[in-house]
C-alpha positions as CSV (number, residue, x, y, z in Angstrom):
1,M,61.1,129.4,96.4
2,T,60.6,125.6,96.9
3,T,63.7,123.4,97.2
4,I,63.7,119.8,96.0
5,T,65.2,117.9,99.0
6,S,66.0,114.7,97.0
7,L,68.7,116.5,95.0
8,G,72.1,114.8,95.6
9,I,70.7,111.4,96.8
10,G,71.7,109.7,93.6
11,S,75.1,111.4,93.2
12,G,76.0,111.9,96.8
13,L,76.8,115.6,96.0
14,D,75.4,118.5,98.1
15,L,73.4,119.8,95.1
16,N,70.8,121.5,97.4
17,G,73.6,123.6,99.1
18,L,75.1,124.5,95.7
19,L,71.6,125.5,94.4
20,D,71.1,127.8,97.5
21,Q,74.5,129.4,96.9
22,L,73.6,130.1,93.3
23,N,70.2,131.5,94.3
24,A,71.9,133.8,96.8
25,A,74.4,135.0,94.2
26,E,71.6,135.7,91.7
27,R,69.5,137.6,94.2
28,G,72.5,139.7,95.0
29,K,71.7,141.5,91.7
30,L,68.6,142.9,93.4
31,E,70.5,144.8,96.2
32,P,71.4,147.8,94.0
33,I,67.7,148.3,93.2
34,K,66.8,148.0,96.9
35,L,69.4,150.6,97.8
36,Q,68.0,153.0,95.2
37,Q,64.4,152.4,96.5
38,K,65.5,153.0,100.1
39,S,67.3,156.2,99.1
40,H,64.3,157.5,97.2
41,Q,61.9,156.7,100.0
42,A,64.2,158.5,102.5
43,R,64.2,161.6,100.3
44,I,60.4,161.6,100.0
45,S,60.1,161.4,103.8
46,A,62.7,164.2,104.1
47,Y,60.6,166.4,101.7
48,G,57.6,165.7,104.0
49,K,59.6,167.0,107.0
50,L,60.6,170.1,105.0
51,Q,57.0,170.7,103.9
52,G,55.8,170.5,107.6
53,A,58.4,173.0,108.7
54,L,57.6,175.4,105.8
55,S,53.8,175.1,106.5
56,T,54.4,175.9,110.2
57,F,56.4,179.0,109.2
58,Q,53.7,180.0,106.7
59,S,51.1,179.9,109.4
60,A,53.2,182.0,111.7
61,A,53.7,184.6,108.9
62,A,50.0,184.5,108.0
63,K,49.1,185.7,111.5
64,L,51.0,188.9,110.8
65,N,49.4,189.4,107.4
66,D,46.4,191.2,108.8
67,S,46.4,194.9,109.6
68,K,43.4,194.5,111.9
69,F,45.6,192.2,114.1
70,F,47.9,195.1,114.9
71,Q,44.9,197.2,115.9
72,S,43.5,194.6,118.3
73,V,42.7,195.6,121.8
74,G,42.3,193.6,125.0
75,S,40.6,194.2,128.3
76,N,41.6,193.6,131.9
77,V,39.2,193.6,134.8
78,T,40.2,194.3,138.4
79,G,37.5,193.1,140.8
80,S,34.8,190.4,140.7
81,G,31.3,190.1,139.3
82,V,32.1,191.6,135.9
83,K,33.8,190.1,132.8
84,A,34.8,192.2,129.8
85,A,35.5,191.3,126.2
86,A,36.8,193.9,123.8
87,S,36.3,193.9,120.0
88,A,38.3,195.7,117.4
89,A,35.9,198.7,117.7
90,A,36.9,199.3,121.3
91,Q,39.0,202.3,122.2
92,P,41.7,202.3,124.9
93,G,40.6,203.7,128.2
94,R,39.8,203.0,131.9
95,F,36.3,202.5,133.1
96,D,34.8,202.1,136.6
97,V,31.8,199.8,136.6
98,A,29.4,199.5,139.5
99,V,26.7,196.9,139.3
100,K,23.6,198.0,141.2
101,E,21.1,195.3,140.1
102,L,21.2,192.1,138.0
103,A,18.7,191.4,135.3
104,R,16.2,188.6,136.2
105,A,13.6,186.6,134.4
106,Q,10.0,186.8,135.6
107,S,8.2,183.7,137.0
108,V,4.5,183.4,137.7
109,A,2.8,180.4,139.4
110,T,-0.6,179.0,139.9
111,G,-2.1,177.9,143.2
112,G,-1.8,174.2,144.1
113,F,-3.7,171.4,142.4
114,A,-4.4,167.9,143.6
115,E,-3.1,165.0,141.7
116,G,-5.4,164.0,138.8
117,A,-6.8,167.6,138.4
118,K,-8.3,168.1,135.0
119,F,-8.2,171.1,132.7
120,G,-9.8,172.1,129.4
121,G,-10.6,175.3,127.5
122,E,-8.9,178.2,125.8
123,L,-5.6,179.4,127.3
124,T,-4.4,182.9,126.3
125,M,-1.2,184.6,127.2
126,T,0.5,187.9,126.4
127,I,4.3,187.9,126.7
128,G,6.5,191.0,126.4
129,T,5.7,194.7,125.9
130,G,5.4,197.2,123.2
131,D,6.0,196.2,119.6
132,K,7.6,192.9,120.7
133,A,4.6,191.8,122.7
134,K,3.4,188.3,121.6
135,A,-0.2,187.0,122.0
136,V,-0.6,183.3,122.4
137,S,-3.7,181.2,122.2
138,I,-4.0,177.4,123.0
139,D,-7.1,175.2,122.8
140,L,-6.7,172.7,125.5
141,A,-8.8,169.5,125.1
142,P,-11.2,168.6,128.0
143,N,-9.9,166.3,130.7
144,S,-6.3,167.3,130.0
145,S,-3.8,166.8,132.9
146,L,-1.5,169.4,134.3
147,S,1.3,167.7,132.4
148,D,-0.7,168.1,129.2
149,L,-1.1,171.8,129.9
150,R,2.6,172.2,130.5
151,D,3.5,170.4,127.3
152,A,1.1,172.4,125.2
153,I,2.6,175.7,126.5
154,N,6.2,174.6,125.8
155,A,5.2,173.3,122.3
156,K,4.2,176.9,121.4
157,K,7.8,178.2,122.0
158,A,6.3,181.5,122.8
159,G,9.1,182.9,125.0
160,V,8.1,181.2,128.3
161,T,8.9,177.8,129.8
162,A,6.3,175.9,131.7
163,S,7.2,173.5,134.5
164,I,5.5,171.8,137.4
165,V,6.6,172.3,141.0
166,N,5.6,170.2,144.0
167,D,5.5,172.5,147.0
168,G,4.8,169.6,149.5
169,D,1.2,170.6,150.4
170,P,-0.6,167.4,151.5
171,D,-3.8,168.1,149.5
172,S,-2.8,170.2,146.5
173,P,0.9,170.2,146.0
174,Y,1.2,170.6,142.2
175,R,1.7,174.2,140.8
176,L,2.2,175.3,137.2
177,V,5.1,177.8,137.0
178,L,5.7,179.9,133.9
179,T,9.2,181.5,133.5
180,A,10.1,184.0,130.9
181,N,13.0,182.8,128.7
182,A,14.6,186.2,128.6
183,T,15.6,188.5,131.4
184,G,14.3,192.1,131.8
185,E,11.1,193.9,132.1
186,N,10.3,193.9,128.4
187,A,10.2,190.1,128.3
188,A,7.7,189.9,131.2
189,I,4.5,187.9,131.1
190,Q,1.7,190.4,131.0
191,S,-1.4,188.2,131.3
192,V,-2.5,184.6,131.4
193,A,-6.1,183.2,131.4
194,L,-7.4,179.7,131.2
195,G,-11.1,179.0,131.0
196,G,-13.0,175.9,131.9
197,E,-12.4,173.5,134.7
198,N,-9.8,174.6,137.2
199,G,-9.3,177.8,135.2
200,F,-7.0,180.5,136.5
201,S,-5.8,184.0,135.4
202,F,-3.0,186.5,135.9
203,D,-2.8,190.2,135.1
204,L,0.6,191.9,135.7
205,G,-1.1,195.3,135.9
206,A,-3.9,194.3,138.3
207,E,-3.8,193.9,142.1
208,P,-4.1,190.3,143.1
209,D,-7.3,189.2,144.7
210,A,-8.8,186.1,146.1
211,A,-10.2,185.0,142.7
212,D,-6.7,184.9,141.1
213,T,-5.1,181.5,141.2
214,M,-1.8,182.7,139.6
215,S,0.6,185.2,141.0
216,Q,4.0,186.6,140.3
217,V,6.7,184.8,142.4
218,V,9.7,186.5,140.8
219,A,9.5,189.9,139.2
220,A,11.1,190.8,136.0
221,Q,14.1,193.1,136.5
222,N,16.5,195.0,134.3
223,A,20.2,195.2,135.1
224,V,21.3,198.5,136.5
225,L,24.9,199.6,136.4
226,E,27.0,202.7,136.4
227,V,29.9,203.2,134.1
228,N,32.1,206.1,135.2
229,G,29.1,207.4,137.2
230,I,26.7,207.2,134.3
231,R,23.5,205.2,135.1
232,I,22.7,202.5,132.5
233,T,19.9,199.9,132.3
234,S,20.0,196.7,130.3
235,Q,17.4,194.0,129.6
236,S,20.2,191.4,129.9
237,N,23.2,190.7,132.2
238,Q,25.3,190.8,129.0
239,V,25.6,194.5,128.3
240,K,26.8,195.6,124.9
241,G,27.6,199.2,124.0
242,A,27.8,200.7,127.4
243,I,31.5,200.9,126.6
244,Q,32.2,201.2,122.9
245,G,33.2,197.9,121.4
246,V,33.1,196.1,124.8
247,T,30.7,193.5,126.1
248,L,30.2,193.3,129.8
249,D,29.0,190.1,131.5
250,L,27.5,190.8,134.9
251,S,27.3,188.0,137.5
252,E,27.0,189.8,140.8
253,T,26.3,193.2,142.2
254,T,29.2,195.3,143.6
255,A,29.2,196.5,147.2
256,E,27.8,199.9,148.0
257,G,30.4,202.6,147.1
258,S,32.7,200.1,145.3
259,S,33.3,199.4,141.6
260,V,35.1,197.1,139.2
261,T,37.8,198.6,137.0
262,V,37.8,197.7,133.3
263,V,41.0,198.7,131.4
264,V,40.9,198.6,127.6
265,E,44.3,198.7,126.0
266,R,46.1,197.8,122.8
267,N,46.9,194.1,122.9
268,T,50.7,194.5,122.6
269,L,51.4,191.1,124.2
270,A,49.6,189.3,121.4
271,I,51.6,191.3,118.8
272,R,54.9,190.6,120.5
273,E,54.1,186.9,120.8
274,A,53.1,186.7,117.1
275,V,56.5,188.2,116.0
276,S,58.4,186.0,118.4
277,G,56.4,183.0,117.0
278,F,57.4,184.1,113.5
279,V,61.1,184.1,114.4
280,K,60.8,180.8,116.2
281,A,59.0,179.1,113.3
282,Y,61.7,180.3,110.9
283,N,64.5,179.1,113.2
284,D,62.7,175.7,113.6
285,M,62.6,175.5,109.8
286,R,66.3,176.2,109.6
287,S,67.0,173.5,112.2
288,T,65.0,171.0,110.0
289,I,67.0,172.0,107.0
290,S,70.3,171.6,108.9
291,G,69.3,168.1,109.9
292,L,68.4,167.2,106.3
293,T,71.7,168.5,104.9
294,K,74.2,167.5,107.7
295,F,77.4,165.5,107.0
296,N,79.6,163.7,109.5
297,A,83.2,163.5,108.1
298,D,84.2,160.9,110.7
299,T,81.4,158.4,110.1
300,G,80.4,159.4,106.6
301,D,76.7,159.8,107.6
302,A,74.9,162.3,105.5
303,G,71.4,164.0,105.6
304,E,68.8,162.7,103.1
305,L,68.8,166.0,101.2
306,L,72.5,166.9,101.3
307,G,73.3,168.6,98.0
308,D,69.6,168.5,96.9
309,N,68.8,171.2,94.3
310,T,65.2,171.5,95.5
311,L,66.2,172.3,99.0
312,R,68.8,174.7,97.8
313,T,66.1,176.6,95.9
314,V,63.9,176.7,99.0
315,E,66.8,178.3,101.0
316,N,67.6,180.8,98.3
317,R,64.0,182.0,97.9
318,M,63.5,182.4,101.7
319,R,66.8,184.2,102.0
320,S,65.9,186.5,99.1
321,V,62.5,187.5,100.5
322,L,63.8,188.1,104.0
323,A,66.8,190.1,102.8
324,G,64.8,192.1,100.3
325,G,62.5,193.7,102.9
326,V,59.6,195.9,101.8
327,G,59.6,198.8,99.4
328,E,58.2,201.6,101.4
329,G,57.3,202.8,104.9
330,E,59.1,203.8,108.1
331,L,60.2,200.2,108.7
332,R,61.6,198.5,105.6
333,M,64.0,195.7,106.7
334,L,63.8,193.0,109.4
335,S,66.7,194.7,111.2
336,D,64.5,197.9,111.6
337,I,62.2,196.0,113.9
338,G,65.0,194.2,115.8
339,I,65.3,191.0,113.8
340,S,68.8,190.2,112.5
341,L,70.0,187.3,110.4
342,Q,72.8,185.3,112.0
343,R,75.8,183.6,110.4
344,D,74.2,180.2,110.9
345,G,71.2,181.3,108.9
346,K,68.8,181.7,111.9
347,L,67.1,184.9,113.0
348,K,67.7,186.7,116.3
349,L,65.1,188.9,117.9
350,D,65.9,192.0,120.0
351,E,62.9,191.9,122.4
352,D,63.5,195.5,123.8
353,R,63.5,197.0,120.3
354,L,60.4,195.1,119.3
355,S,58.6,196.2,122.5
356,N,59.4,199.8,121.8
357,I,58.1,199.6,118.2
358,V,54.9,197.8,119.3
359,A,54.3,200.5,121.8
360,N,55.2,203.5,119.8
361,Q,55.0,202.6,116.1
362,P,52.2,200.0,115.7
363,E,51.0,201.4,112.4
364,A,54.5,201.2,110.9
365,L,54.9,197.7,112.2
366,S,51.5,196.8,110.6
367,A,52.6,198.3,107.3
368,F,55.9,196.3,107.4
369,F,54.2,192.9,107.9
370,A,50.7,193.4,106.4
371,G,51.3,196.1,103.9
372,Q,48.6,197.8,101.9
373,N,47.3,194.4,100.5
374,K,47.7,190.7,101.2
375,A,50.9,190.5,99.1
376,G,52.4,193.9,100.0
377,G,54.1,193.4,103.3
378,M,56.8,191.0,104.4
379,A,54.3,188.4,105.6
380,G,52.5,188.6,102.2
381,K,55.7,188.3,100.2
382,L,56.7,185.2,102.3
383,N,53.2,183.7,101.9
384,E,53.3,184.2,98.1
385,S,56.8,182.5,97.8
386,L,55.8,179.7,100.2
387,D,52.6,179.0,98.1
388,Q,54.8,178.5,95.1
389,M,56.8,175.9,97.0
390,L,54.0,174.2,98.9
391,G,51.1,174.3,96.6
392,D,49.8,171.6,94.3
393,R,52.4,171.1,91.4
394,G,54.6,173.5,93.4
395,L,58.4,173.0,93.8
396,L,58.2,170.4,96.6
397,D,55.2,168.6,95.1
398,N,56.9,168.2,91.8
399,A,60.1,166.9,93.4
400,K,58.1,164.3,95.4
401,R,56.2,163.3,92.3
402,G,59.5,162.7,90.4
403,L,60.8,160.5,93.1
404,E,57.5,158.5,93.3
405,T,57.7,158.0,89.5
406,R,61.2,156.6,89.9
407,L,60.2,154.4,92.7
408,S,57.4,152.9,90.5
409,S,59.9,152.3,87.7
410,L,62.3,150.6,90.2
411,A,59.5,148.4,91.5
412,D,58.7,147.2,88.0
413,R,62.4,146.6,87.3
414,F,62.8,144.7,90.6
415,E,59.8,142.5,89.7
416,R,61.2,141.7,86.2
417,M,64.6,140.8,87.6
418,E,63.1,138.6,90.3
419,R,61.1,136.7,87.7
420,S,64.3,136.3,85.6
421,I,66.2,135.0,88.7
422,E,63.4,132.5,89.4
423,K,63.7,131.1,85.9
424,T,67.4,130.9,86.2
425,I,67.2,128.9,89.4
426,D,64.5,126.7,88.0
427,R,66.9,125.9,85.1
428,Y,69.7,125.1,87.5
429,R,67.4,122.8,89.4
430,I,66.5,120.9,86.3
431,Q,70.1,120.6,85.3
432,F,71.2,119.5,88.8
433,G,68.4,116.9,88.7
434,Q,69.7,115.6,85.4
435,L,73.3,115.6,86.7
436,D,72.2,113.7,89.8
437,S,70.4,111.1,87.7
438,M,73.3,110.7,85.3
439,I,75.8,110.2,88.1
440,A,73.5,107.8,89.8
441,T,73.3,105.8,86.6
442,M,77.0,105.8,86.2
443,N,77.4,104.7,89.8
444,Q,75.1,101.8,89.2
445,T,77.0,100.8,86.0
446,S,80.3,101.0,88.0
447,D,78.9,98.8,90.7
448,Y,77.7,96.3,88.2
449,L,81.1,96.1,86.5
450,F,82.9,95.6,89.8
451,Q,80.5,92.8,90.6
452,Q,81.2,91.1,87.3
453,F,85.0,91.5,87.8
454,D,84.7,90.0,91.2
455,M,82.8,87.0,89.8
456,M,85.3,86.4,87.1
457,N,88.2,86.5,89.6
458,A,86.4,84.0,91.8
459,Q,85.9,81.6,88.8
460,L,89.6,81.9,87.8
461,G,90.7,81.4,91.4
462,R,92.3,84.8,91.6
463,K,92.5,86.6,94.8
464,K,91.3,90.2,95.1
């Protein structure tokens, strides 16, 4: 707000200072509104913290709301050269894997060509065997370069990749190499023939002779392995189905007479970690609630949601679901699986009891958390209750919307009051200006009268 600096010049009074004091006094009326705004904003922020803690707990519970999770298995490999990944279809067991040969992709190469060699004519290729064999035909324009030939083959995307290799020969160093994109004998290049200038041919089934200008430099090879003494061949080094539900990735052969041990077992560690994560997420949520409802009797400091009805409803619903357990099954209460509710509202996990249940009663544990359907087990019941609190137009959303509406109303009220204060101060400023002018006029009149009196006294010979 602009202040008129000339106020008080005529009267000699500190009218600017007085106006500033009146302005400060009037603006003091805004402080209660500011306090209410600050309180509402703090509560909205507190609801956000509560939502975050509840969402984290919901995610931890959701992980346990899947019966397949409790049936999951894992694989451990002792030795090198083999990696194993088990799916849900895998069955627990121990398997000795010996890798005799790795699968390889075939490569065939032409003889050397001089720089600037030209090609042209029909190129035909047969890639693969049996029903998956693919015949390829390419019409190569006359006077094409070796690079043009390479690009034409790659553009066909026929299951081979063409490249040019420089073998260092001083006269004819450039050789065209064709490599099968897939490993194994069934993906091998069966034949290649290019007519015209600098033509060449290759036939996998024929004996090479002097007329051939293309030869096999790497033979196609299947992977060969033994699983518990049973010989298995595979087109790829990624072997599926040799062990039910397990994918083996082969990277090197094993020494003669040795093997790699693959153990498939129930993934009890993941289950224990998920239950521990469930307990931790709940306790973290309780810690968040404690921070939002704390009260210090010495300082008077209080949490943003102390005495809040919405938070109390959240606590009651969570406590009700956890204490209610599930309706049927061998395990019905949290205490049955080693989780007890403490006096401070937090959960405590008995690791030994849980480990015993995971090892010996996995189906019962699955029924307790996951139930027969998504809402039947403990995790499902919690998820349903949390959805009602966290969802759009849910308990917390409605509470935040109510506060936001009140904040908007307070902002409007603040703006109206501020305008009213500005008008009041403007009125004071005008009145002070009038007062300043009036006193200045009176001072001028007084000075004039004193001058007249002094003149009269001088004429009459009177002393002052």
